C-alpha positions in Angstrom: 0.0 0.0 0.0 1.3 3.5 -0.9 1.7 5.3 2.4 2.2 8.7 0.8 -1.3 8.4 -0.7 -2.8 9.4 2.6 0.2 10.8 4.4 -0.7 8.9 7.5 1.9 8.1 10.1 1.8 7.2 13.8 4.7 9.3 14.9 5.0 10.4 18.5 7.5 7.8 19.5 9.5 10.4 21.4 6.5 11.3 23.5 5.6 8.0 25.1 7.2 5.4 27.2 8.7 2.6 25.2 8.0 -1.0 26.0 9.4 -4.0 24.3 7.6 -7.3 23.5 4.3 -5.9 24.9 5.7 -5.5 28.4 3.8 -3.5 31.1 6.6 -2.0 33.1 8.7 -5.1 33.8 5.8 -7.4 33.5 4.6 -9.0 30.3 1.0 -8.2 29.2 -0.6 -11.6 28.9 -4.0 -13.0 28.2 -4.6 -13.1 31.9 -4.1 -9.3 32.1 -6.8 -8.8 29.5 -9.2 -11.2 31.2 -8.6 -9.4 34.5 -9.2 -6.1 32.8 -12.5 -7.3 31.4 -13.7 -8.5 34.8 -12.5 -5.2 36.4 -14.5 -3.2 33.8 -17.7 -5.2 34.3 -17.4 -5.2 38.1 -17.0 -1.4 38.1 -20.2 -1.1 36.1 -22.1 -3.5 38.3 -21.0 -1.6 41.4 -22.1 1.8 40.0 -25.4 0.3 38.9 -26.5 -0.2 42.5 -26.7 3.5 43.0 -29.8 5.6 42.2 -30.7 6.4 38.7 -32.0 9.7 37.3 -35.5 10.5 38.7 -35.8 7.5 40.9 -39.1 7.6 42.7 -39.7 11.3 41.8 -43.0 11.6 39.9 -44.5 13.0 37.8 -41.7 13.3 35.2 -39.1 11.1 36.9 -35.8 11.4 34.9 -33.6 10.0 32.1 -34.2 6.5 33.3 -37.9 6.9 32.7 -37.2 8.7 29.4 -35.3 5.6 28.1 -38.0 3.2 29.4 -40.7 5.3 27.8 -38.9 5.3 24.5 -38.8 1.5 24.7 -42.6 1.5 25.4 -43.3 3.8 22.4 -41.1 2.1 19.9 -42.2 -1.4 20.9 -46.0 -0.6 20.7 -46.4 2.0 18.0 -45.5 2.1 14.3 -42.4 4.0 13.4 -44.3 6.9 11.7 -45.8 7.7 15.1 -42.6 7.7 17.1 -42.0 11.5 16.7 -45.6 12.5 16.3 -47.9 13.8 19.0 -50.9 11.4 19.1 -53.3 10.0 21.7 -50.9 7.1 22.3 -47.7 9.3 22.2 -47.9 12.5 24.2 -44.7 14.3 23.3 -44.9 16.5 26.4 -44.1 13.4 28.4 -40.5 12.5 27.4 -41.2 12.6 23.7 -38.5 10.9 21.6 -35.8 13.5 20.7 -33.0 11.3 19.6 -32.4 10.2 16.0 -33.9 7.0 14.5 -31.0 4.7 15.1 -31.4 5.4 18.8 -35.1 4.7 18.4 -34.3 1.3 16.8 -32.0 0.5 19.7 -34.8 1.4 22.1 -37.0 -1.1 20.2 -34.3 -3.8 20.6 -33.7 -3.1 24.3 -37.4 -2.8 24.9 -37.9 -6.2 23.4 -35.3 -7.6 25.8 -36.9 -5.9 28.8 -40.3 -7.2 27.7 -39.0 -10.8 27.9 -38.0 -10.2 31.6 -40.9 -8.0 32.7 -43.6 -7.3 30.1 -45.4 -4.8 32.4 -42.3 -2.5 32.2 -43.0 -1.5 28.6 -46.8 -1.8 28.5 -48.4 1.0 26.5 -49.9 3.7 28.8 -49.8 1.5 31.9 -46.0 1.6 32.5 -45.4 5.2 33.2 -43.1 5.5 36.2 -42.8 1.8 36.4 -40.1 0.9 38.9 -39.5 -2.7 40.1 -36.4 -4.5 41.0 -36.8 -6.9 38.0 -37.3 -4.1 35.5 -34.4 -2.1 37.0 -32.1 -5.1 36.7 -33.1 -5.7 33.1 -32.6 -2.0 32.2 -29.2 -1.9 34.0 -28.2 -5.2 32.3 -29.0 -3.8 28.9 -26.4 -1.0 29.3 -23.8 -3.5 30.3 -24.7 -5.7 27.3 -24.3 -2.7 24.9 -20.9 -2.0 26.5 -19.8 -5.6 25.7 -21.3 -5.6 22.2 -20.3 -2.1 21.0 -18.1 0.0 23.3 -15.6 -2.5 24.5 -14.7 -4.0 21.1 -14.6 -0.6 19.4 -12.4 0.9 22.1 -9.9 -2.0 22.0 -9.8 -1.9 18.2 -9.2 1.9 18.2 -6.4 1.9 20.7 -4.9 -1.2 19.0 -4.5 0.6 15.7 -3.4 3.9 17.3 -0.6 2.3 19.4 1.0 0.3 16.7 3.8 1.9 14.7 5.3 1.0 11.3 8.6 -0.8 11.2 11.3 1.3 9.5 11.1 1.0 5.8 7.9 -1.1 5.8 4.5 -0.2 4.5 1.8 1.4 6.6 0.0 -2.0 7.0 3.1 -3.6 8.6 3.1 -2.9 12.3 5.0 -3.7 15.5 3.1 -3.6 18.8 3.2 -1.2 21.7 1.5 -3.5 24.2 2.3 -1.3 27.3 0.5 1.8 25.8 -2.3 -0.4 24.5 -3.1 -2.0 27.9 -2.7 1.2 29.9 -4.9 3.1 27.5 -7.6 0.4 27.5 -7.6 0.2 31.3 -7.8 4.0 31.5 -10.8 4.3 29.1 -12.7 1.4 30.7 -12.6 3.1 34.1 -13.6 6.7 33.0 -15.7 8.0 35.9 -17.8 10.3 33.8 -18.9 7.6 31.4 -19.5 5.1 34.1 -21.6 7.5 36.2 -23.7 8.8 33.3 -24.4 5.5 31.7 -24.6 3.1 34.7 -25.8 5.4 37.5 -27.7 8.3 35.9 -28.8 5.9 33.0 -28.1 6.5 29.4 -26.7 4.7 26.4 -23.8 6.9 25.4 -21.6 3.8 25.1 -23.3 2.9 21.8 -22.8 6.3 20.0 -19.3 6.6 21.4 -18.5 3.0 20.4 -19.7 3.7 16.9 -17.5 6.8 16.8 -14.4 4.8 17.9 -15.2 2.1 15.3 -15.2 5.0 12.7 -11.8 6.2 13.9 -10.4 2.7 13.7 -11.5 2.5 10.0 -10.1 5.9 9.2 -6.7 5.0 10.7 -6.7 1.7 8.7 -7.6 3.7 5.5 -11.1 2.1 5.2 -12.7 5.5 4.7 -15.9 4.3 3.2 -16.6 2.0 6.1 -15.5 4.7 8.6 -17.9 7.1 7.0 -20.7 4.6 7.5 -19.8 4.1 11.2 -19.6 7.8 11.7 -23.0 8.4 10.2 -24.4 5.6 12.4 -22.9 7.4 15.5 -24.6 10.7 14.5 -27.9 8.9 13.8 -27.8 7.4 17.2 -27.0 10.6 19.0 -26.9 13.7 16.9 -24.7 15.6 19.4 -21.8 13.6 17.9 -21.9 16.1 15.1 -19.4 17.9 17.4 -16.8 15.7 15.7 -17.9 16.5 12.2 -15.6 19.4 11.4 -12.5 17.4 12.3 -13.6 14.3 10.4 -14.5 16.5 7.4 -11.1 18.2 7.4 -9.3 14.8 7.8 -11.1 13.3 4.8 -10.8 16.4 2.6 -7.1 16.4 3.3 -6.8 12.8 2.2 -8.8 13.5 -0.9 -6.4 16.4 -1.9 -3.4 14.2 -1.3 -5.0 11.5 -3.5 -5.6 14.2 -6.1 -1.9 15.2 -6.0 -0.7 11.6 -6.1 -3.1 10.0 -8.5 -5.1 12.7 -10.3 -8.6 14.1 -10.4 -10.3 10.9 -11.4 -9.1 9.0 -8.3 -10.0 11.9 -6.0 -13.4 12.3 -7.5 -14.1 8.6 -7.1 -13.0 8.7 -3.5 -15.4 11.6 -2.8 -18.2 9.9 -4.7 -17.9 6.7 -2.7 -18.0 8.5 0.6 -20.9 10.7 -0.5 -22.8 7.6 -1.7 -22.2 5.9 1.6 -23.6 8.8 3.6 -26.7 9.0 1.3 -27.2 5.3 1.5 -26.9 5.0 5.3 -29.1 8.1 5.7 -31.9 6.7 3.4 -31.8 3.3 5.2 -32.1 4.8 8.7 -34.7 7.4 7.8 -36.7 5.2 5.5 -40.0 5.2 7.5 -40.1 9.0 7.4 -38.7 10.0 4.0 -41.9 9.8 2.0 -43.8 12.1 4.4 -42.4 15.6 4.5 -44.5 16.6 7.5 -43.3 13.7 9.6 -39.7 14.4 8.6 -40.0 18.1 9.6 -41.6 17.0 12.9 -38.6 14.8 13.6 -36.1 17.5 12.9 -37.9 19.9 15.2 -37.7 17.2 17.9 -33.9 16.7 17.3 -33.0 20.4 17.1 -35.1 22.3 19.7 -33.7 25.7 19.4 -36.4 27.1 21.7 -34.9 25.4 24.7 -32.2 28.0 25.0 -28.5 28.5 25.3 -27.8 25.7 27.8 -29.7 23.3 30.0 -29.3 23.4 33.8 -25.8 24.5 35.0 -23.1 23.3 32.6 -19.3 23.9 32.7 -19.0 25.8 29.5 -18.1 29.4 28.8 -21.6 30.8 28.5 -22.8 29.4 31.8 -19.6 30.2 33.6 -19.7 33.9 32.7 -23.4 34.2 33.3 -22.8 35.5 36.8 -21.1 38.6 35.3 -22.6 38.7 31.8 -25.6 36.9 30.3 -25.1 36.7 26.6 -28.7 35.6 26.1 -29.9 39.0 27.3 -28.2 40.7 24.3 -28.9 38.1 21.7 -31.9 35.7 21.3 -33.3 33.1 19.0 -31.6 32.7 15.6 -29.2 35.5 16.3 -27.9 33.8 19.4 -27.7 30.5 17.6 -25.7 32.1 14.7 -23.4 33.8 17.2 -22.6 30.6 19.0 -22.1 28.8 15.7 -19.5 31.3 14.5 -17.6 31.3 17.8 -17.6 27.5 17.8 -16.3 27.4 14.2 -13.5 29.8 15.0 -12.5 27.8 18.0 -12.5 24.6 16.0 -10.4 26.1 13.1 -7.0 25.4 14.6 -7.8 21.7 14.9 -9.1 21.5 11.4 -6.0 23.2 10.0 -3.7 21.0 12.1 -5.2 17.7 11.0 -5.4 18.9 7.4 -1.7 19.9 7.2 -0.5 16.4 8.3 -3.2 13.8 8.9 -2.1 11.1 11.3 -3.9 8.9 13.8 -2.8 11.0 16.7 -3.8 14.3 15.1 -7.1 12.9 14.1 -7.9 12.0 17.7 -6.6 15.4 18.8 -8.7 17.2 16.2 -11.9 15.4 17.1 -11.1 16.1 20.8 -10.5 19.8 20.1 -13.5 20.4 17.8 -15.8 18.7 20.2 -14.4 20.5 23.2 -14.9 23.8 21.3 -18.5 22.9 20.7 -19.0 22.0 24.3 -17.5 25.3 25.4 -19.2 27.7 22.9 -22.0 26.0 21.0 -25.8 26.5 21.5 -28.0 24.2 23.6 -25.4 22.3 25.6 -26.1 20.1 28.6 -23.6 18.7 31.2 -23.5 15.1 29.9 -22.1 16.2 26.5 -18.7 16.4 28.1 -18.4 12.7 27.3 -18.0 13.6 23.6 -14.7 15.4 23.9 -13.6 13.1 26.7 -13.6 9.9 24.6 -11.0 10.7 21.9 -8.5 12.2 24.4 -8.9 9.2 26.7 -8.0 7.0 23.8 -4.7 8.9 23.6 -3.8 8.2 27.2 -0.8 6.3 26.1 0.6 9.4 24.3 -0.7 12.1 26.5 -1.3 10.6 30.0 -1.3 13.9 31.9 -3.7 15.7 29.6 -6.1 12.7 29.3 -6.1 12.3 33.1 -6.6 16.0 33.7 -9.5 16.0 31.2 -11.1 12.9 32.7 -11.1 14.2 36.3 -12.3 17.6 35.2 -15.2 16.0 33.3 -16.2 13.9 36.3 -16.0 17.0 38.5 -18.3 19.0 36.1 -21.0 16.3 36.6 -20.9 16.4 40.4 -23.9 18.8 40.9 -26.1 16.4 38.8 -24.8 13.3 40.6 -25.2 14.8 44.0 -28.8 15.7 43.2 -29.5 12.1 42.2 -27.8 10.6 45.3 -24.7 9.2 43.5 -22.1 11.2 45.4 -20.5 8.1 46.9 -20.2 6.5 43.5 -18.6 9.7 42.2 -15.9 9.7 44.9 -15.2 5.9 44.6 -15.0 5.9 40.8 -12.7 8.9 40.7 -10.4 7.2 43.3 -10.3 4.0 41.4 -9.7 5.8 38.1 -6.8 7.9 39.6 -5.2 4.7 40.9 -5.5 3.2 37.4 -4.0 6.3 35.8 -1.0 6.7 38.1 -0.1 3.0 38.5 2.5 3.6 35.8 6.2 4.6 35.9 6.8 8.3 36.6 8.2 8.9 33.1 5.1 7.5 31.5 2.9 9.8 33.6 4.6 12.7 32.0 6.9 13.8 34.9 10.0 12.2 33.4 12.1 14.3 31.1 11.3 17.6 32.8 13.5 19.8 35.0 13.1 19.6 38.7 11.3 23.0 38.8 8.9 21.9 36.1 8.1 18.7 38.1 7.5 20.7 41.2 5.2 23.1 39.4 3.2 20.2 38.0 2.9 18.6 41.5 1.8 21.8 43.1 -0.7 22.5 40.3 -2.2 19.0 40.8 -2.3 19.3 44.6 -3.7 22.8 44.6 -6.5 22.2 42.1 -7.4 18.9 43.8 -7.7 20.7 47.1 -9.9 23.4 45.6 -12.1 20.7 43.9 -12.6 18.8 47.1 -13.5 22.0 49.0 -16.0 23.1 46.3 -17.6 19.6 46.4 -17.9 19.8 50.2 -19.3 23.3 50.0 -22.0 22.1 47.6 -22.8 19.2 49.9 -23.0 21.0 53.2 -23.2 24.7 52.4 -26.3 26.7 52.5 -26.4 29.3 49.7 -27.9 32.7 50.2 -31.5 33.1 49.3 -30.5 35.8 46.7 -28.2 33.4 44.9 -29.5 29.8 45.4 -27.3 28.4 42.6 -24.1 30.1 43.6 -22.4 26.9 44.9 -23.4 24.9 41.8 -22.0 27.7 39.6 -18.7 27.7 41.5 -18.3 24.0 40.8 -19.2 24.2 37.1 -17.2 27.4 36.6 -14.1 25.8 38.2 -14.5 22.8 35.8 -15.1 25.3 32.9 -11.8 27.1 33.7 -10.0 23.8 33.4 -11.6 23.0 30.1 -10.5 26.3 28.7 -6.9 25.6 29.8 -7.1 22.1 28.3 -8.4 23.7 25.1 -5.3 26.0 24.9 -2.9 23.0 25.5 -4.6 20.9 22.8 -4.3 23.7 20.2 -0.5 23.6 20.8 -0.4 19.8 20.6 -2.3 19.4 17.4 0.5 21.3 15.6 3.3 19.6 17.4 2.1 16.0 17.7 
């Protein structure tokens, strides 16, 4: 295979700890290690699942757990044309379906599974607020099963292709293993507190959309761009917020097309673009087939998917607009379409460095950095953001833990911290503390050089240590203030805002660091 065709390389060998023969420190990574890691990942999820879910025993609307259960009820009992339509059997004011069709199909599949265990849990009309130990176990188990079927294999495949490097003088398809990085990165990603807590405590299925995204990255790295485009479309059609990645993916594929044009001419480049476009159209038609022939139904679905009327952000979120709202409320100066356009322009400008970086020299590392940077830009500056969307930028940088362990650990802890107000409100504070502690142990159980402290001067190492210690202390204090403090009546949300603003400050710092990295990777 002609490597120059795509100009892809894995580089970065100077940035990571070298390991020979797949060693982990001085120990060999064996089949036993992988089996233990799988057991560890499942045990973590099972432990978190014993904690309360969103809206547990809080009628009349309950929470996200009830939303997911209700979508199973609707998709299992009604024809597809009525899933997004307000009818006597589907009252959209009660957790109306607002995710794309692939997510609805998944609700149908999981609903069928739940109906085998407890049919009453998905009975039309009669199952609202249905909460039994049996149905809870079935719902919780469905998330673990989707982890095993989608997220786990996609994650392992992604880190596998990223942490292999070409032998000198060989083709891109000839690799030598970096087992140490691979195992550490897999262990790190499988213990991400934010993902564990949102999917297995709060209750969602982010693992499916993120798994499909990781499968797309795997295909792009392996130069299977048509298949990668299909997986990426599927990821967006499961959860449309994954469009946060779209600018980076677009820049990466356009860069490959131009390199193909320079190397093999306009015909090859045109055929490449046509195949990807045909794939996108085909996947879109297949997934949206029940609604394509009825323009009114399709418009109704799009209104459900893009509810601009909901406002700039939901609840208290650790992005720029919410963090500065104490001093300056941008939605008082702009509203409606003007505010939407303003946020879109700022997000585009913030994403531009990552698009340029991955276009100039596309590589697996830069692709992950670019998807991370563009999605973090969208989280910080875009319109209609909620706190759980931090999982979108978290996933690609977590997959780069073997290359950037300090940055990925920093991002992971900040992401979990930003979710604390939500988790505290739902009664999962103990799960939050325990999962972070386990994750930190997983992240630091590596040689000092691997953790990024080797190769620095003594003064630089001291600065990093004091930075970590100081910010960890502030984070703990802010958490305790939120738990035990009594806010003034004039500012009831002040302690929540302090928590989210502190997390937002870290996200801005991480954004600045990642801009530098995408050009120097």
